[in-house]
Each structure stands twice: as C-alpha cells, then as structure tokens.
Chimera marker file (.cmm) of the C-alpha trace (Angstrom):
<marker_set name="trace">
<marker id="1" x="-0.199" y="0.477" z="0.066" r="1" g="1" b="0" radius="0.5"/>
<marker id="2" x="2.568" y="2.576" z="0.872" r="1" g="1" b="0" radius="0.5"/>
<marker id="3" x="4.840" y="1.203" z="-1.272" r="1" g="1" b="0" radius="0.5"/>
<marker id="4" x="2.222" y="2.381" z="-4.724" r="1" g="1" b="0" radius="0.5"/>
<marker id="5" x="1.310" y="5.595" z="-2.810" r="1" g="1" b="0" radius="0.5"/>
<marker id="6" x="5.402" y="6.444" z="-2.674" r="1" g="1" b="0" radius="0.5"/>
<marker id="7" x="5.842" y="5.610" z="-6.049" r="1" g="1" b="0" radius="0.5"/>
<marker id="8" x="2.675" y="7.774" z="-7.501" r="1" g="1" b="0" radius="0.5"/>
<marker id="9" x="4.128" y="10.539" z="-4.890" r="1" g="1" b="0" radius="0.5"/>
<marker id="10" x="7.461" y="10.063" z="-6.895" r="1" g="1" b="0" radius="0.5"/>
<marker id="11" x="5.786" y="9.769" z="-10.332" r="1" g="1" b="0" radius="0.5"/>
<marker id="12" x="3.713" y="12.815" z="-9.993" r="1" g="1" b="0" radius="0.5"/>
<marker id="13" x="6.993" y="14.714" z="-8.632" r="1" g="1" b="0" radius="0.5"/>
<marker id="14" x="8.893" y="14.011" z="-11.235" r="1" g="1" b="0" radius="0.5"/>
<marker id="15" x="6.483" y="14.744" z="-13.898" r="1" g="1" b="0" radius="0.5"/>
<marker id="16" x="5.375" y="18.338" z="-12.315" r="1" g="1" b="0" radius="0.5"/>
<marker id="17" x="9.426" y="19.160" z="-12.010" r="1" g="1" b="0" radius="0.5"/>
<marker id="18" x="10.151" y="18.009" z="-15.313" r="1" g="1" b="0" radius="0.5"/>
<marker id="19" x="9.389" y="21.383" z="-17.225" r="1" g="1" b="0" radius="0.5"/>
<marker id="20" x="12.334" y="22.887" z="-14.303" r="1" g="1" b="0" radius="0.5"/>
<marker id="21" x="15.047" y="20.348" z="-15.198" r="1" g="1" b="0" radius="0.5"/>
<marker id="22" x="14.574" y="20.971" z="-18.691" r="1" g="1" b="0" radius="0.5"/>
<marker id="23" x="14.640" y="24.720" z="-18.379" r="1" g="1" b="0" radius="0.5"/>
<marker id="24" x="17.620" y="24.622" z="-16.318" r="1" g="1" b="0" radius="0.5"/>
<marker id="25" x="19.839" y="22.137" z="-18.964" r="1" g="1" b="0" radius="0.5"/>
<marker id="26" x="18.929" y="24.881" z="-21.032" r="1" g="1" b="0" radius="0.5"/>
<marker id="27" x="20.026" y="27.500" z="-18.797" r="1" g="1" b="0" radius="0.5"/>
<marker id="28" x="22.930" y="25.888" z="-18.239" r="1" g="1" b="0" radius="0.5"/>
<marker id="29" x="23.820" y="25.574" z="-21.878" r="1" g="1" b="0" radius="0.5"/>
<marker id="30" x="23.433" y="29.185" z="-21.912" r="1" g="1" b="0" radius="0.5"/>
<marker id="31" x="25.398" y="30.036" z="-19.560" r="1" g="1" b="0" radius="0.5"/>
<marker id="32" x="28.464" y="27.740" z="-20.030" r="1" g="1" b="0" radius="0.5"/>
<marker id="33" x="28.283" y="28.916" z="-24.169" r="1" g="1" b="0" radius="0.5"/>
<marker id="34" x="28.710" y="32.414" z="-23.158" r="1" g="1" b="0" radius="0.5"/>
<marker id="35" x="31.439" y="31.908" z="-20.651" r="1" g="1" b="0" radius="0.5"/>
<marker id="36" x="33.197" y="30.347" z="-23.322" r="1" g="1" b="0" radius="0.5"/>
<marker id="37" x="32.696" y="33.246" z="-25.825" r="1" g="1" b="0" radius="0.5"/>
<marker id="38" x="33.702" y="35.803" z="-22.974" r="1" g="1" b="0" radius="0.5"/>
<marker id="39" x="37.145" y="34.092" z="-22.297" r="1" g="1" b="0" radius="0.5"/>
<marker id="40" x="37.608" y="33.388" z="-25.960" r="1" g="1" b="0" radius="0.5"/>
<marker id="41" x="37.070" y="37.419" z="-26.393" r="1" g="1" b="0" radius="0.5"/>
<marker id="42" x="39.242" y="38.135" z="-23.158" r="1" g="1" b="0" radius="0.5"/>
<marker id="43" x="42.097" y="36.146" z="-24.732" r="1" g="1" b="0" radius="0.5"/>
<marker id="44" x="42.000" y="37.509" z="-27.763" r="1" g="1" b="0" radius="0.5"/>
<marker id="45" x="41.679" y="41.156" z="-26.664" r="1" g="1" b="0" radius="0.5"/>
<marker id="46" x="44.520" y="40.911" z="-24.308" r="1" g="1" b="0" radius="0.5"/>
<marker id="47" x="46.526" y="39.045" z="-27.460" r="1" g="1" b="0" radius="0.5"/>
<marker id="48" x="46.251" y="42.224" z="-29.068" r="1" g="1" b="0" radius="0.5"/>
<marker id="49" x="46.833" y="44.614" z="-26.189" r="1" g="1" b="0" radius="0.5"/>
<marker id="50" x="49.873" y="42.836" z="-25.787" r="1" g="1" b="0" radius="0.5"/>
<marker id="51" x="50.720" y="42.469" z="-29.073" r="1" g="1" b="0" radius="0.5"/>
<marker id="52" x="50.460" y="46.019" z="-29.097" r="1" g="1" b="0" radius="0.5"/>
<marker id="53" x="52.964" y="46.717" z="-26.345" r="1" g="1" b="0" radius="0.5"/>
<marker id="54" x="55.795" y="44.653" z="-27.525" r="1" g="1" b="0" radius="0.5"/>
<marker id="55" x="55.314" y="47.075" z="-31.047" r="1" g="1" b="0" radius="0.5"/>
<marker id="56" x="55.246" y="49.968" z="-29.506" r="1" g="1" b="0" radius="0.5"/>
<marker id="57" x="58.349" y="48.864" z="-27.536" r="1" g="1" b="0" radius="0.5"/>
<marker id="58" x="60.101" y="48.314" z="-30.474" r="1" g="1" b="0" radius="0.5"/>
<marker id="59" x="59.486" y="51.884" z="-31.722" r="1" g="1" b="0" radius="0.5"/>
<marker id="60" x="63.287" y="53.270" z="-31.419" r="1" g="1" b="0" radius="0.5"/>
<marker id="61" x="63.247" y="55.964" z="-34.096" r="1" g="1" b="0" radius="0.5"/>
<marker id="62" x="61.018" y="57.911" z="-36.534" r="1" g="1" b="0" radius="0.5"/>
<marker id="63" x="61.412" y="54.772" z="-39.216" r="1" g="1" b="0" radius="0.5"/>
<marker id="64" x="60.263" y="52.516" z="-36.525" r="1" g="1" b="0" radius="0.5"/>
<marker id="65" x="57.349" y="54.767" z="-35.404" r="1" g="1" b="0" radius="0.5"/>
<marker id="66" x="55.884" y="55.170" z="-38.873" r="1" g="1" b="0" radius="0.5"/>
<marker id="67" x="55.913" y="51.698" z="-39.283" r="1" g="1" b="0" radius="0.5"/>
<marker id="68" x="54.145" y="51.421" z="-36.023" r="1" g="1" b="0" radius="0.5"/>
<marker id="69" x="51.675" y="53.859" z="-37.254" r="1" g="1" b="0" radius="0.5"/>
<marker id="70" x="50.886" y="52.055" z="-40.473" r="1" g="1" b="0" radius="0.5"/>
<marker id="71" x="50.321" y="48.665" z="-38.804" r="1" g="1" b="0" radius="0.5"/>
<marker id="72" x="47.624" y="50.613" z="-36.156" r="1" g="1" b="0" radius="0.5"/>
<marker id="73" x="44.932" y="50.698" z="-39.055" r="1" g="1" b="0" radius="0.5"/>
<marker id="74" x="45.547" y="47.159" z="-39.669" r="1" g="1" b="0" radius="0.5"/>
<marker id="75" x="45.364" y="46.366" z="-36.037" r="1" g="1" b="0" radius="0.5"/>
<marker id="76" x="41.745" y="48.724" z="-35.821" r="1" g="1" b="0" radius="0.5"/>
<marker id="77" x="40.423" y="46.619" z="-38.560" r="1" g="1" b="0" radius="0.5"/>
<marker id="78" x="41.162" y="43.533" z="-36.659" r="1" g="1" b="0" radius="0.5"/>
<marker id="79" x="40.047" y="45.160" z="-33.671" r="1" g="1" b="0" radius="0.5"/>
<marker id="80" x="36.533" y="45.516" z="-35.403" r="1" g="1" b="0" radius="0.5"/>
<marker id="81" x="36.457" y="42.355" z="-36.949" r="1" g="1" b="0" radius="0.5"/>
<marker id="82" x="36.995" y="40.644" z="-34.131" r="1" g="1" b="0" radius="0.5"/>
<marker id="83" x="34.066" y="42.441" z="-31.849" r="1" g="1" b="0" radius="0.5"/>
<marker id="84" x="31.425" y="42.179" z="-34.944" r="1" g="1" b="0" radius="0.5"/>
<marker id="85" x="31.954" y="38.565" z="-35.054" r="1" g="1" b="0" radius="0.5"/>
<marker id="86" x="32.138" y="38.372" z="-31.034" r="1" g="1" b="0" radius="0.5"/>
<marker id="87" x="29.059" y="40.386" z="-31.430" r="1" g="1" b="0" radius="0.5"/>
<marker id="88" x="27.442" y="37.972" z="-33.747" r="1" g="1" b="0" radius="0.5"/>
<marker id="89" x="28.079" y="34.690" z="-31.478" r="1" g="1" b="0" radius="0.5"/>
<marker id="90" x="26.328" y="36.263" z="-28.310" r="1" g="1" b="0" radius="0.5"/>
<marker id="91" x="23.678" y="37.378" z="-30.847" r="1" g="1" b="0" radius="0.5"/>
<marker id="92" x="23.171" y="34.052" z="-32.307" r="1" g="1" b="0" radius="0.5"/>
<marker id="93" x="23.329" y="32.237" z="-28.782" r="1" g="1" b="0" radius="0.5"/>
<marker id="94" x="20.822" y="34.819" z="-27.307" r="1" g="1" b="0" radius="0.5"/>
<marker id="95" x="18.771" y="33.570" z="-30.280" r="1" g="1" b="0" radius="0.5"/>
<marker id="96" x="19.406" y="29.755" z="-29.413" r="1" g="1" b="0" radius="0.5"/>
<marker id="97" x="18.584" y="30.348" z="-26.080" r="1" g="1" b="0" radius="0.5"/>
<marker id="98" x="15.104" y="32.471" z="-26.581" r="1" g="1" b="0" radius="0.5"/>
<marker id="99" x="13.604" y="29.302" z="-29.106" r="1" g="1" b="0" radius="0.5"/>
<marker id="100" x="14.509" y="26.858" z="-26.626" r="1" g="1" b="0" radius="0.5"/>
<marker id="101" x="12.836" y="28.919" z="-23.987" r="1" g="1" b="0" radius="0.5"/>
<marker id="102" x="9.677" y="29.555" z="-26.348" r="1" g="1" b="0" radius="0.5"/>
<marker id="103" x="9.986" y="25.737" z="-27.463" r="1" g="1" b="0" radius="0.5"/>
<marker id="104" x="9.873" y="24.811" z="-23.308" r="1" g="1" b="0" radius="0.5"/>
<marker id="105" x="7.111" y="27.157" z="-23.027" r="1" g="1" b="0" radius="0.5"/>
<marker id="106" x="4.804" y="26.225" z="-25.867" r="1" g="1" b="0" radius="0.5"/>
<marker id="107" x="5.271" y="22.225" z="-24.823" r="1" g="1" b="0" radius="0.5"/>
<marker id="108" x="4.459" y="23.070" z="-21.238" r="1" g="1" b="0" radius="0.5"/>
<marker id="109" x="1.245" y="25.034" z="-22.461" r="1" g="1" b="0" radius="0.5"/>
<marker id="110" x="0.051" y="22.374" z="-24.424" r="1" g="1" b="0" radius="0.5"/>
<marker id="111" x="0.332" y="19.907" z="-21.454" r="1" g="1" b="0" radius="0.5"/>
<marker id="112" x="-1.638" y="21.851" z="-19.191" r="1" g="1" b="0" radius="0.5"/>
<marker id="113" x="-4.053" y="23.438" z="-21.720" r="1" g="1" b="0" radius="0.5"/>
<marker id="114" x="-7.346" y="21.038" z="-21.875" r="1" g="1" b="0" radius="0.5"/>
<marker id="115" x="-7.715" y="19.844" z="-25.473" r="1" g="1" b="0" radius="0.5"/>
<link id1="1" id2="2" r="1" g="1" b="0" radius="0.2"/>
<link id1="2" id2="3" r="1" g="1" b="0" radius="0.2"/>
<link id1="3" id2="4" r="1" g="1" b="0" radius="0.2"/>
<link id1="4" id2="5" r="1" g="1" b="0" radius="0.2"/>
<link id1="5" id2="6" r="1" g="1" b="0" radius="0.2"/>
<link id1="6" id2="7" r="1" g="1" b="0" radius="0.2"/>
<link id1="7" id2="8" r="1" g="1" b="0" radius="0.2"/>
<link id1="8" id2="9" r="1" g="1" b="0" radius="0.2"/>
<link id1="9" id2="10" r="1" g="1" b="0" radius="0.2"/>
<link id1="10" id2="11" r="1" g="1" b="0" radius="0.2"/>
<link id1="11" id2="12" r="1" g="1" b="0" radius="0.2"/>
<link id1="12" id2="13" r="1" g="1" b="0" radius="0.2"/>
<link id1="13" id2="14" r="1" g="1" b="0" radius="0.2"/>
<link id1="14" id2="15" r="1" g="1" b="0" radius="0.2"/>
<link id1="15" id2="16" r="1" g="1" b="0" radius="0.2"/>
<link id1="16" id2="17" r="1" g="1" b="0" radius="0.2"/>
<link id1="17" id2="18" r="1" g="1" b="0" radius="0.2"/>
<link id1="18" id2="19" r="1" g="1" b="0" radius="0.2"/>
<link id1="19" id2="20" r="1" g="1" b="0" radius="0.2"/>
<link id1="20" id2="21" r="1" g="1" b="0" radius="0.2"/>
<link id1="21" id2="22" r="1" g="1" b="0" radius="0.2"/>
<link id1="22" id2="23" r="1" g="1" b="0" radius="0.2"/>
<link id1="23" id2="24" r="1" g="1" b="0" radius="0.2"/>
<link id1="24" id2="25" r="1" g="1" b="0" radius="0.2"/>
<link id1="25" id2="26" r="1" g="1" b="0" radius="0.2"/>
<link id1="26" id2="27" r="1" g="1" b="0" radius="0.2"/>
<link id1="27" id2="28" r="1" g="1" b="0" radius="0.2"/>
<link id1="28" id2="29" r="1" g="1" b="0" radius="0.2"/>
<link id1="29" id2="30" r="1" g="1" b="0" radius="0.2"/>
<link id1="30" id2="31" r="1" g="1" b="0" radius="0.2"/>
<link id1="31" id2="32" r="1" g="1" b="0" radius="0.2"/>
<link id1="32" id2="33" r="1" g="1" b="0" radius="0.2"/>
<link id1="33" id2="34" r="1" g="1" b="0" radius="0.2"/>
<link id1="34" id2="35" r="1" g="1" b="0" radius="0.2"/>
<link id1="35" id2="36" r="1" g="1" b="0" radius="0.2"/>
<link id1="36" id2="37" r="1" g="1" b="0" radius="0.2"/>
<link id1="37" id2="38" r="1" g="1" b="0" radius="0.2"/>
<link id1="38" id2="39" r="1" g="1" b="0" radius="0.2"/>
<link id1="39" id2="40" r="1" g="1" b="0" radius="0.2"/>
<link id1="40" id2="41" r="1" g="1" b="0" radius="0.2"/>
<link id1="41" id2="42" r="1" g="1" b="0" radius="0.2"/>
<link id1="42" id2="43" r="1" g="1" b="0" radius="0.2"/>
<link id1="43" id2="44" r="1" g="1" b="0" radius="0.2"/>
<link id1="44" id2="45" r="1" g="1" b="0" radius="0.2"/>
<link id1="45" id2="46" r="1" g="1" b="0" radius="0.2"/>
<link id1="46" id2="47" r="1" g="1" b="0" radius="0.2"/>
<link id1="47" id2="48" r="1" g="1" b="0" radius="0.2"/>
<link id1="48" id2="49" r="1" g="1" b="0" radius="0.2"/>
<link id1="49" id2="50" r="1" g="1" b="0" radius="0.2"/>
<link id1="50" id2="51" r="1" g="1" b="0" radius="0.2"/>
<link id1="51" id2="52" r="1" g="1" b="0" radius="0.2"/>
<link id1="52" id2="53" r="1" g="1" b="0" radius="0.2"/>
<link id1="53" id2="54" r="1" g="1" b="0" radius="0.2"/>
<link id1="54" id2="55" r="1" g="1" b="0" radius="0.2"/>
<link id1="55" id2="56" r="1" g="1" b="0" radius="0.2"/>
<link id1="56" id2="57" r="1" g="1" b="0" radius="0.2"/>
<link id1="57" id2="58" r="1" g="1" b="0" radius="0.2"/>
<link id1="58" id2="59" r="1" g="1" b="0" radius="0.2"/>
<link id1="59" id2="60" r="1" g="1" b="0" radius="0.2"/>
<link id1="60" id2="61" r="1" g="1" b="0" radius="0.2"/>
<link id1="61" id2="62" r="1" g="1" b="0" radius="0.2"/>
<link id1="62" id2="63" r="1" g="1" b="0" radius="0.2"/>
<link id1="63" id2="64" r="1" g="1" b="0" radius="0.2"/>
<link id1="64" id2="65" r="1" g="1" b="0" radius="0.2"/>
<link id1="65" id2="66" r="1" g="1" b="0" radius="0.2"/>
<link id1="66" id2="67" r="1" g="1" b="0" radius="0.2"/>
<link id1="67" id2="68" r="1" g="1" b="0" radius="0.2"/>
<link id1="68" id2="69" r="1" g="1" b="0" radius="0.2"/>
<link id1="69" id2="70" r="1" g="1" b="0" radius="0.2"/>
<link id1="70" id2="71" r="1" g="1" b="0" radius="0.2"/>
<link id1="71" id2="72" r="1" g="1" b="0" radius="0.2"/>
<link id1="72" id2="73" r="1" g="1" b="0" radius="0.2"/>
<link id1="73" id2="74" r="1" g="1" b="0" radius="0.2"/>
<link id1="74" id2="75" r="1" g="1" b="0" radius="0.2"/>
<link id1="75" id2="76" r="1" g="1" b="0" radius="0.2"/>
<link id1="76" id2="77" r="1" g="1" b="0" radius="0.2"/>
<link id1="77" id2="78" r="1" g="1" b="0" radius="0.2"/>
<link id1="78" id2="79" r="1" g="1" b="0" radius="0.2"/>
<link id1="79" id2="80" r="1" g="1" b="0" radius="0.2"/>
<link id1="80" id2="81" r="1" g="1" b="0" radius="0.2"/>
<link id1="81" id2="82" r="1" g="1" b="0" radius="0.2"/>
<link id1="82" id2="83" r="1" g="1" b="0" radius="0.2"/>
<link id1="83" id2="84" r="1" g="1" b="0" radius="0.2"/>
<link id1="84" id2="85" r="1" g="1" b="0" radius="0.2"/>
<link id1="85" id2="86" r="1" g="1" b="0" radius="0.2"/>
<link id1="86" id2="87" r="1" g="1" b="0" radius="0.2"/>
<link id1="87" id2="88" r="1" g="1" b="0" radius="0.2"/>
<link id1="88" id2="89" r="1" g="1" b="0" radius="0.2"/>
<link id1="89" id2="90" r="1" g="1" b="0" radius="0.2"/>
<link id1="90" id2="91" r="1" g="1" b="0" radius="0.2"/>
<link id1="91" id2="92" r="1" g="1" b="0" radius="0.2"/>
<link id1="92" id2="93" r="1" g="1" b="0" radius="0.2"/>
<link id1="93" id2="94" r="1" g="1" b="0" radius="0.2"/>
<link id1="94" id2="95" r="1" g="1" b="0" radius="0.2"/>
<link id1="95" id2="96" r="1" g="1" b="0" radius="0.2"/>
<link id1="96" id2="97" r="1" g="1" b="0" radius="0.2"/>
<link id1="97" id2="98" r="1" g="1" b="0" radius="0.2"/>
<link id1="98" id2="99" r="1" g="1" b="0" radius="0.2"/>
<link id1="99" id2="100" r="1" g="1" b="0" radius="0.2"/>
<link id1="100" id2="101" r="1" g="1" b="0" radius="0.2"/>
<link id1="101" id2="102" r="1" g="1" b="0" radius="0.2"/>
<link id1="102" id2="103" r="1" g="1" b="0" radius="0.2"/>
<link id1="103" id2="104" r="1" g="1" b="0" radius="0.2"/>
<link id1="104" id2="105" r="1" g="1" b="0" radius="0.2"/>
<link id1="105" id2="106" r="1" g="1" b="0" radius="0.2"/>
<link id1="106" id2="107" r="1" g="1" b="0" radius="0.2"/>
<link id1="107" id2="108" r="1" g="1" b="0" radius="0.2"/>
<link id1="108" id2="109" r="1" g="1" b="0" radius="0.2"/>
<link id1="109" id2="110" r="1" g="1" b="0" radius="0.2"/>
<link id1="110" id2="111" r="1" g="1" b="0" radius="0.2"/>
<link id1="111" id2="112" r="1" g="1" b="0" radius="0.2"/>
<link id1="112" id2="113" r="1" g="1" b="0" radius="0.2"/>
<link id1="113" id2="114" r="1" g="1" b="0" radius="0.2"/>
<link id1="114" id2="115" r="1" g="1" b="0" radius="0.2"/>
</marker_set>
C-alpha cells in the first residue's frame, strides 16, 4: 500500500518538476556558451593588447615609429572585426536560448491546456 503511494508520489513529483529540469539544462548550456565566448574574447583582446605593447616597445626611431603607425589601421580593422564576430556569436547564443525557452513554454502550455 505504502509502496504504491510513494511510487505515485514520486512519479507525480518527477512529472511536475520536469519543466524545471529542462529549463535548468537549457539555462546551464546558455551560461556555459556565454562563458566560453567571454573567455575567448578576453583571450583575443589580451593578445591584441600585448602585441600592441610589444610593437610600441620596438619603436626606437622615426622609421620604426612610422612602421608602427602604419600597422595601427590594420590593428583597428582586426579589432573591429573581432568585435563584430563576438557580437554575432552573442546574438546567435541569445537567439538559440530564446527559441529553446519558447519551445519549452509552448510544450508546457500544450500539456496544461485541456484539448
């Protein structure tokens, strides 16, 4: 008697908590992707900054200064492209999260709404 009652209670609890578990998995995946994106961005921007520091430390005369200045446009282009790529990746992650959450909500509304 008690076994059936506990089994029924366990099944009902599992069924009612299933949407929360699914949402937590989607949320965790989203946070993981965002963290990876941010770490990659920090790494890329740090490398760019360090390369600029190394390049400016190589300036010893007018010719090396002119060479350094001519590289700045290339560096700014690279930085701009990196920013665009990062924002596109961020947008893709946000869109993916939004669509997955919308899917979960639609699925749960379908389950709750009587036919």
